[in-house]
N, C-alpha and C positions, 0 to 999 in steps of 0.2 A: 779911579783908574790911574795907574802909574804911568810915568813917561815911557818906561820900557815897553809896557803893554801896548801903548798907543803906537809906538814905532813898529812893533811886531805886527800889529793889525794892518798898519799902513803898507808895510813891506809885503805882507801876504796878499793884500788886495792888489797891489801893484803887480806882483808876480802873476796872479790870476789874470789880470787884464792883459799883460804882455803875452801870456800863453794863449789866451783866447784870440788875441789879435793876430798872433803868428799863425794859429790854426786857421783863422778866417782867411788870412792872406794866402795860405797854402792850399785851401780847399779847392779852388778851381784847378790847380795843378794836379792835386790828388785825384779829382774826378776825371781829368783828362787822361791820366796814367791808367786809371781803372778801366776807362773806355777802350784804350788801346789794348790792354790785356784781354778784355772780353772779345774784342774783334780778332785778335790773334788766335784765341782758343776756337772761335767760331770758324775762322779760315782753315785751321788745322783739321777740324772735324769735317768741314765741308769739302776739303781737298780729297779726303779718302772716299767720301760719298760720291764725289764727282768721278773719281777714278773707277769706282766699282759699278757705277750706274749710267754715267753720262758720256764718258770719253769715247765709248764705242760709236756714238753718232756725231758728237760735237768735236772730236779730235782730242788728242792728249793735251794739247796746249790751247784748247778752245778755238782752234782755227776753222772749224767746220769741215765736214766731210761730204763730198758730193753736193746734194741739194740741201743738206742740213746746214742751217746758218751758223756763222761764227759767233762766238760769245766774247772773244778777246778784242773788242773794239770799244771806242768811247761812246758810240751810240747806245750799245747795250749797257755798258757800265753806268751811263748817266740815266738810265730808265728809273722811274720811281719804284720804291719798294713794293707798293701794293700791286703794280702791274707785273713785276717779276714774280711775286708770290702767287698771284692768280694763274700765271702761265704755267708755273711748275705744278701747282696744286691741281689745276683743272685741265691742263694740256691745251692743245690748239686743234680746233675742229678741222677735219679733212687734211690733216698733216700726220706725220709719223710721231709727233709729240704727244705722248700719252699723258693721262692724268696720273700724277704721282702722289697726290695727297691721300692719306688714309681715309679721309671722309669721302673721297671720290673713287674708292676702290683700289688706291695705289698703296705704296709701301713706305712713304715718308710721313713722319709726324710734322707738326707745325715747326717744332724746334729744328728738325733736320732741314726743312726747307729754308729756314732762316740762315742756317750754316751755309747752304749752297749759295744763297744770295750774297753772303759775306764774301765768298770766293769770287763771285762775279764782280762785285763792287770794290773790293779791297785786296783781292789776291794777286799774286805775281804768277803769271802764266808759265814762265820758265820753271818756277818752283813746282807748279802743279804738274807740268809735263815730266819733270824729273821724278816726282812721286808716282805718277802713273807707270813710268818705266820701272821704278824700283819694285812695284807690286806685280810686275809682269803683265800689265793690262793694256799696253800700247796696242791700238787697233792695227790689224794687218793692212798693208797697202791695198788701195783700190785696184781693181782689174783695169789695165790700160795696155795699149799697144804703142810701140815706137814707130814713128814715121821717119823714113830715111831722108837724108838731106837731098838726095836726088829727086825723091817724090815731091818734096816741098818746093824744090826749084822748078819742077815741071808745072806745078800748080801756079806758082808765082808768075810764070810766063804768060798765063791767060789774062784776059781783061779782068780788072779788079782782083788781080792775083794775090795781093797781100791780104785782102779781106777773106778770100777763099781759103788761103793757106792757114790763116788764123782759125777760121771756122772748122777746117779739117782737123787741126790739132786739138781744138776743143772737143770735137766729135769723138776722136779717138780716145781722149782722156775720160770723157763723161758719158758718152752715149753708146759707144760700140758694143759694150757688154750686153746691153738689152736689145738694141736695134740691129745688131749684126755689124761685122767689120766694115761692110760696104753698103750699109743701109738696106740690106735685103730682108730684114725682119727676122725674128726668132719666135720661139714659143712665148717669150716674155713680152714682146712689143712688136707693133706692125712695121712693115717696110716703109722706108722714107725715100727710096730711090725710084718710086713708081710714078709714071707719067700721070696716072689717074689722080694721085694725091696733089701733084702740082697744079692740075687743072681745077680741082675741087676747092682748094684752099688758097686764099689770098695771102700776101705777105703778112698782113695784120693778123690773120687767123693763126699762122704759124708762130708768129712772135708771141701772141697771147697764150698759145698752148705751151710754149717753152717757159714763159714767165710764170703762168698761173697753174700749170699742170692740168690734169684731167681727173676730177673727183671720181672715186669709185674704181680707179685703175691704178696700175703701178707707176704711171707717169707723174712724177713729183713736180712741184713748183720750183723752178730754178731761178726765180727772180731775185732771191736773196743771195744766191751764189754767183750769178753772172751779172755783169753790168750791161747797160743798154747796147753798147757797141758789140760786145761778145754775142749777145742774143741776135743782133742784126747780122753778124758774120755767120752764125749758124743758119739763120734763115736764108741768107744768100746761098750757102752751100746746098741746102735742101732744094732751093729753087733751081739751081743750075747743076744738079748732080749728073745729069745726062752728059754735060760737057766734060766732066771729070772722067766719066766712063769712056767717052769717045777718045780722050787723051791717054787712056790706058792706066789711069790712076787707080790703084787698089791698096787697101789697108790690109796688112797681114793678119791672119786669124790667130788668136791665142790658142795654142794647143795645150791640152791637159791630159795627164796619164789616166788610165782606167782605174776603177775603184780598187783600192788595196785594203784588204782586211788584216794585214799583218799587225803585230804588236806595235810597231813603230807608227803605223797609220792611226791606230786607235789612240796612242799617246798624243799624236798631233791633234786628233779630234778632241781629246780631253782638254788640251791647251786652248784650242779655239773656243770650246764650249765655256770654259771659265772666263774668257774675255767677252764673248758675245752673247751668251745665253743664260748664264747663271743668275744674272741680276733679275730676270723675270721668271724663269722656270725653276729657280732654286739650285743651290750648289750641287745637290745630289739628284736633281731632276724630279723632285716630288711636288713641284708647283708652288706658286705663291698667289697672292691676290692679283698679281699682274698677268699671270699666264697659267695654263693647265699643266698637270703632271705629264712628264714624258717617260719617267721611270716606273712604268706600270704594265702589267700583262695586258690590260685592256687596250692600251695604245699600241704596244709593240707587236702583239700578235695579230692585230687587225689592220696594221698599217705596213704596207710593203716598203722595201727600200726605195723603189721608184717614187712612191708617194711621199716619203719623208724628204727625199731630195727635191721634189717639186715644191713642197711646203717651204723648205729653206730658201729655195731659189725665188719663188713667186711671192712669198709672204701670204698673209691672209687678210684680204681686203675687209675693212671695217673693224679691225682689231689692232692691237699694239704690235702685232707680229710684222716686222718690216720685210721687204724683199731683199735678200742678200745676194741675189744673182749678179748684181752690178758691182759688188764689193768683194766677192770671193771667187776663186777659181773653181773649176769642176773638182780638182783634187781636194781643195779645202772642204767643199760640200760633201764629197765622198768620205773624207776623214771624219767629219761630224756625224755622218750617217753610221759609219763603222763604230764610233764611240757610243752612240745611242743604242745600237744593236747589241753592243757588248753587255748592256744591262739586262737583257732579256732573261738569261738563265736564273737570275736572282731577283727579278722585279716582283714586287708585291702585286696581288690581284687587284686590290683597291687602295687608292691613296687619297688621303685628305690633305689638300694643299695647306701649306703653312699660312697662318693668318697672324703672324707675329707683328707686333706694332700696334699701338693704340692711339686714338685721337687725343685731343687735348692741346697742350702747349699754352701759349700766351693768350690772354683775352683778345677778342676781336679788336683790331685797330691799335693794340698796344705796341706791336712790333717787337723785335728781339731786344734784349737788354743793351747790346752794343750800339743800338741806334739812339738810345735815350741820352738826353743832354743833362 
């Protein structure tokens, strides 16, 4: 072997060693960059899934709506992957959180659930909110009434007035739509200003009802949405409602116009349907694994307008159909009814719900690729 060949072999070996060494040194960085890209892709997909399926209950920025808990906090963000996956896949018993996994009768594959978890754990909620707005899926404002400064001042002048005033504000914002402006009760929920209720229930009973809800009824658990002091202030309000009545305190009633079947009302109903209903009943109303078809002769000819409005308002206990009466005005519900009714002339006699989406995904316990180290 010549000296030139020896030097060539040495230099080639040295070059290979340097190349491999450099690659080995860069490998952790390369893997970290790949992990970030996978997470970004998962967050992007999950953001659209959240906008189309979850924002209506959890809020455009994950802030929580009504009794539905917020997702944009460190407590939820820090939850372990398996707990979040099971919650989305299987839902939560006795709550409005339905099972969304395809293996549980829902609409999300394992990979789609992984993308939603990526949003919760790594997403930016301002970006999510902007995307929800861009898609036109920002939920409507909840039904609430304004309490005048004069009314609040009148309440604050009573013993424990600050707590009573806070309870009254909380009631107007969260409870009046179902229990009535002045606690008189409605078709949705019982009266709270009755002496019989105050005699029958202790403060502890009232607090537990607010915090835990009443299974099998429309009374949701507010423990995740209200803190202990807020629940205590609401309890005080209910306990001393007769004092407010004696002082002439009244909450104004929210007025709503009568049902309007005009093209404008139907268009508004279509907008609301796309935000609130399409995720479960399908974009064209033909149903999904989550909920039955509405765009069918069977449903539309056998269900009166009053019955449709009642279903929208009260929900259907024991199913994923929530009660919208506390979130929508009467005009909103009438517009939705008008939109559904507009399908009747062309609705098919029989509809097979869409069953798109298959199970599968990653092996059990493997988790999404963006979690792998």
